[in-house]
Structure formats: C-alpha cells, structure tokens
N, C-alpha and C positions, 0 to 999 in steps of 0.2 A: 090857648094854644093847641091842644089838641085836635081842634075841629081843623086849626090852620095846619097843624102837619099832615092829616089825612086828605086833605085838598091837595095841598105840596106832592103825598104821593100816591093819587088819581093822577094831577098833571103830568107828573112824570112819565105815568105807567101808560098814558095816553097816548102821550109823543114821541117817548120814544122807544116804547115797549116792543121786542124782537121775538127769540124763541122762549119756549119755558123751559126751564132744565130741572133735571132732579140731581142733587149733589146730597150723597152718602157722607155721615160722618162730617156734616156741612155745620158740629158745634165745635168740633178739633180746633186743634192749633190751625194746621192748613187750611182745613175749609172751612174756616171764619172767614179768615182771609181772603178765601177764594169768592165766597158767596159774595162777600162788599164790592170785590170787581167786576165780577160779572152783572150786578147791580148798578154798578157806575156804569157796567157798558150799555145797561139798557134791557139785560135778562128778566127775566121771571124766575125768581130760583124757590125750587122746594126744598126744606132741607129733611132729609133722615136721618136721626140717632139715636141709640138709645141711652144718649149722656152717662157710659160707663168709665168714659175719661173726660168730660168736660161737665157744664152746667150748661142748663134751661136759662140762666141769666146771659149766655151769650147772644142768644136770638135779641133782647132786649140791647145787649150793648152794639148787634151788628145794625141794628134800626138807629141808635143813634150815632154811627159813622157814616152812613149811606145816605138817611131819610126816607127809608122803604123798610116793613116789613115783612122777613119773608116768611112763606108758608113754613110752617115747622109740624112734623110730625114723628114725636118720640117709638123709635121701632128698631129692633133689631134687625137685619139685614138675614139673618137666618131663619127670618119666620115668611114663609113663602107667601101664606095666604093674606096675611098684614102685608107683604109689599104688592097679591095683587090687587089689594082692596085699594092700594093708595095709588096705583099706574089708574084704577077705574075710577079713583074720585077726582084724579088733576090729569084729566083729560088733555091729550092734544103736546104729551111730555118730547121735545124733537130728540133730545140727549142727553147723559147720564156724566156725572164725574163723580167716580165711586174712588171713595178715600176709607172708608171703612173697612177698621181691619184692626190688629193687634200689632205693635209698631215694635216692641222692646227685643235686639238683641239677645241680648242678659237670660230676660225673664224666657222665652224663645226655649232657649235651653233648655233651661228646667223644666219647662210647662208644654214638651211639643205637642200633645194631641187637643190642645186650646185653641194652640198656634192654628192648626192642619184645618180645623173643624171652621173656626172664624174666619179667617182668612180664606177657604177653597170655596166651603159651603156659598159663601156671602155672594160672591161672583159666580155661582152657576144660578144661582137663584135669579140674579138680573138677564143673564143672559137665556134664563130659560123664558122668561118673562119679557123682553123686550121684542121679541117679533109680533107676540099676542098685541102687542098695547100699540104698536108700531112706533117706535122708538128708534130712531137711525142709528145714534152712533154713539157711543162711549170712548171715554178718559180714563185709562186706567193708572191709577197710583203707584206706578213702580218704581224701583230703586235701583242705585248705583250697586248694590248689595247681590246684584246677578254675576255682575264681574268679576266677582272675588277679589283676590290680589291680580291685577291685572299683568300682563308680560312687556304691555309699552305703556307709557304717560304722555301726554294727558290719553284719557281714554276715549276711542269714538266708539260711535253703535255699533261700528262693525267687529269691534274684539268678540272673540269667546266668549259665552257663556263659561263659566268656571262651579265647580261643582262646590254648590250650597258650603257654608262656614257654619250657616244654624238653622234651624226648623224655621226662624224669621222669613232669613234669605231664601230658601227652598219653598217657599209659597209662593213668594215675589216671580219664581223662576217656573213652579206650574201652572200658577196664574197667568203667565203670559204664554203660554205653552194651551193653557186652557182657550184662550182669545184666538189663538193661532188656527188653532185647530175649526171652532166652532165657525168662526169667517169660510176659512179653506171646506166646511163643511156644504157651502153654499146659503146661510142663514144672515137674511138682510140686513146685516150689521156692520158700520165702518168704525175701527178703531183706532185710538191712538194710544201709547204707551209712552207714558215719559215717568223717563231714566232720572229722578234729581236726586238734587247731592245732601248736605247738610242743609236744612234749613233752621234758621235764627234768626233770633230779630224779636219788634214786634209792629205793632200797625202805630202810625207817629201821632196819633191819638193818645196813646196807650190804654185805650176801650178794648183793644182785642191782642193778645199774645198767650204767648204756653207755659199756661197752666193746670199742669198734672195732678190728677188725685193718688195720694201718697206721697211716698218718694221716688221723685223722679228718677226716670231711667236715661236720659238725656244730659247732655256734657252743660245747656247752659241753663236750664232752670236747677238746675246743683250748684251750679257756679252763684246764682244770683243769690240764694235761697243761704250760701255761704255769705254771699258780701253783709247780708241783713244780720245772719245770726243768725236763722235758724238752723245750718247743719255746722257741726263744729268746723269741718274741714272737708275741703275738695278731694274727690280720691278720682285720681291721676290710675288708670289699668295699664300700668306695664312704660317700663323707661329704656328696652331693652332692643328696640324693635330696628330695623334698619333706616333708620332715620336720622337728620341733623343732629337730634336734639336726646333724639332714644321715645321718644313719644309718636303715638300714630299722627298719622297727616290725613285729612281730609279735605275737601269743599265745601267751602262753608257760603251756603248764598240766603239773603235774605229774604224771607216769607214772602213781605209783597210783589219784590222781583218774582219768587216763583207762584205765587197767585196770578200775577198779571201771565203769566206764560201757559198758565188752564185756560185762561179768556180767548189768548192764540191760538190754543191748541181746539176748544170747540169748536172753532170757525171753522178749523180743518175739517174735522170729525163728522159733521154734518156734508160734507162736499167731497172730500178723497175719499174713493174708495180701497178695500182691503184694511192691512194693520200697516200701519208708519209709528216708528217709532224713533223719541230725539231725548236726546241729552238734555236737562238743565241744571247746569251750574254756572261757576264766574270763570273757571280754568284755572282757577289759583288755588296752592293747598298751605293748607297752614298747620302746625301742630299745634296738641292741646294745650302744652305749653305756649306757644303763640297765642293763644286764643286768653289765655290766661293773664300775657303781658300785657294786651293790646286791649281787656278789658279794663284792667287796673289805672292803664293809661290814659284812657276815654273818659271814664267815672271816675280816676281820684279816689279808688277804692284799695284796699289791701286782701289779695283771695289766698287766704293760707289752704295748703292743700298737702297731701300725704301720699305718696307712690306705693301701689298696691299690684298684687302680681296681674299680668294679661288676662284679660275678660274673653270664656269662650268664644268664639266664634270674630273674634275682633280680628281683622289685618293690618299689615303694616302703611300703606299710600295708597288713596286714589283721589285722583281729580279729574276734573271733567278736561273733554275738549266739545264745546259746545257750538261748534261753529255750524250744523246742519240746523237746530233750534234758530240758528238766525237769519240761515238762506231760507228756510221753506215758509217758517212761521211767524221770522221777522221779530224773532223776542230776542232781547240778550238783557242780560244782569246791567241794572245801575248802581246800585247800591254799595259801597266799600266796605269793608270790615270795621273800622271805627262806628259810621252809623249801626251799623245790628248791635255791635256793643252798647252805644246810646241809645237804643231804641232800645233793648234789652233790658235795662238796667231804670229807664223811665217804666215802663210797664210793672218789672216788679216793683218799684215804691210804689205805684198806683195802686196797686194789691194789697201792700199792706197797710194801705190808709182806714 
C-alpha cells in the first residue's frame, strides 16, 4: 500500500504540479486546510511551523486527505538563518502564504511584547529574504480586526483603518504598513493582503480542524469542548453590546471556503503588481448566542453557558462585504452556518476517539 501511495503521489506531481509554495504556520488550523487546497490545485507545498499551537501529526493527516505529503520543516520564523537555509534548500519557491503568528485577542492584551515580537519580526524576516531567493509574491494573513468597530456595515476594503483595540489587531495593522512600505520602496514583491473574518468548521473528513494547545482562545473549540464535557460551561464575554441579543456579532466563514480563497489569492499574487487587499467573509453577521443556538440545533446537543464581563479588545459588530473578492479573485463562500456547526462537531468527536 505504501508503494501504491508513493506512486500515486509521483503521478500527481508529474501530471499537475505548478509552482512551489511556502506556507508558514502550515500545520495550524487555517494553514493545514490551505495546504490541502493548494495540493488539490496542483501546487507543491513546503510547510514551516514551530508547532507552538499545533502538532506534527497534522502533516500525516494532510497526507491522508490530499494523498500527497508536503515537505515539512520545524522552524520558528523568528530564526532568520533558519529561514534562509529553507529557501536555499527548496529552490524556486514562487510565493509565500504567511500564517505564522500569535492570534488571540485576549492573550495579546496580557502579553503584548510576545505578540509584537512574533508577529512583526517573522514578516520582516520573510520580506528581507524574498528578493534574495527570487520569491515573487506573498499572501499575508490579515484580519478584519484592522477595521475596529466599522462606521458602516457591511464593511468594504475602503473602510478606514481604526485605532487597534488590541496588540493583536495592532500587529496586523503594522504588518500591512510594513508590506505597503516594502513594495513602495521598489522591492520586487507582489502582495495580497487577505482580511478575513471568523473561520470556523473543519474539513469534511474530520481529519483536520481547530485543536489548540491548552485552553481555547476562540469560540468554537471552547464550545465543542463544552459540548463534550471537557469544559463545564462556555464563557460568553459580554451581553450588553448594541446588538439584537447583546452579544458580539461576527461574520463566520467555513475554514474550507477560506482555504480556497487563499488558492485564488496565490494565483493573483504571482501576476498582479503592487499590493491588493480583499475581504474574505460571507457577508452575514451572527451573534455568539446565534452560534450557540445553531450548534445545538445542527447537532442535537446542549451547550451550557455563562455570561462574563466584556473581554478587552473586543468590538460589538463586524461583518464583510465580500464583493471585491468575488469580482477580482473569482471567489465566494459556499458553506452555510449549519454546515460549519456540523463539521466542527464531527471533528471534535473524532478527536475524542
């Protein structure tokens, strides 16, 4: 069987392989799904990850899903010499998708220096090395958090950037400025900045999903751990926002839809000059309690929850206008909220087996 699998991998590579793509943070939640979609589209993928919030087992599961094992290098993007060596080892990398970053709003308020070091220096290292190794394009994992609390909804890419509500959000804003300034300086780099909203769900095979180390910082993994019984109650931070039920409203997008958006973006990143920005969202806003009710209805489980004070750095409402991504990238979300909840629960149950 191993021989057959290797032959199949070779056949796929020989027949369909396009460019070589480096994915930082490729064993993480969004990164692993994106690696699968890149491979399904014929790209050769090299993953860099320090495994600070993931596991090397994810590489095995990527192979099970796609039939192709990506190259994997355990490395921190803060290690400039290590990154340089990876580029030298895997010659001809066409573009980078940069996910590697610390990403929890609440934690960033408590540990701002950790976030500034991890999130800024990692990008600077990549941008310095790209011209040296002939890497043409970068797709940067940005966030809707750069909009703060938007003046108008749904929020478009033309919306003003607000003062960041958290160090995490500030790192995204600063990184966007770093990319703009680098390209404007004449560096031979094309950049796509994807401001995506709130990814949830899991791969339909239940082999890939969101499984953070330690106590979850995001809604869905905490919710699923509550449903299973690992956590006593789901914490809902704030019920006094100016929203229909008082809880925060967000644009939730299936992680597979989001991953496919990165494939479309990488195609543009190697051809479109300068810096281009796109929202990746569904255009629909759901409150935290909407998600709880949808999850209960989709999966037939009860989610006990408790209301806690607002969390520092959070805003009331934000959801996307995704028209630009549809028009220029040829991308739009396909999965609905019910499917997001079903896939999240299937993955959580698989992890418990």
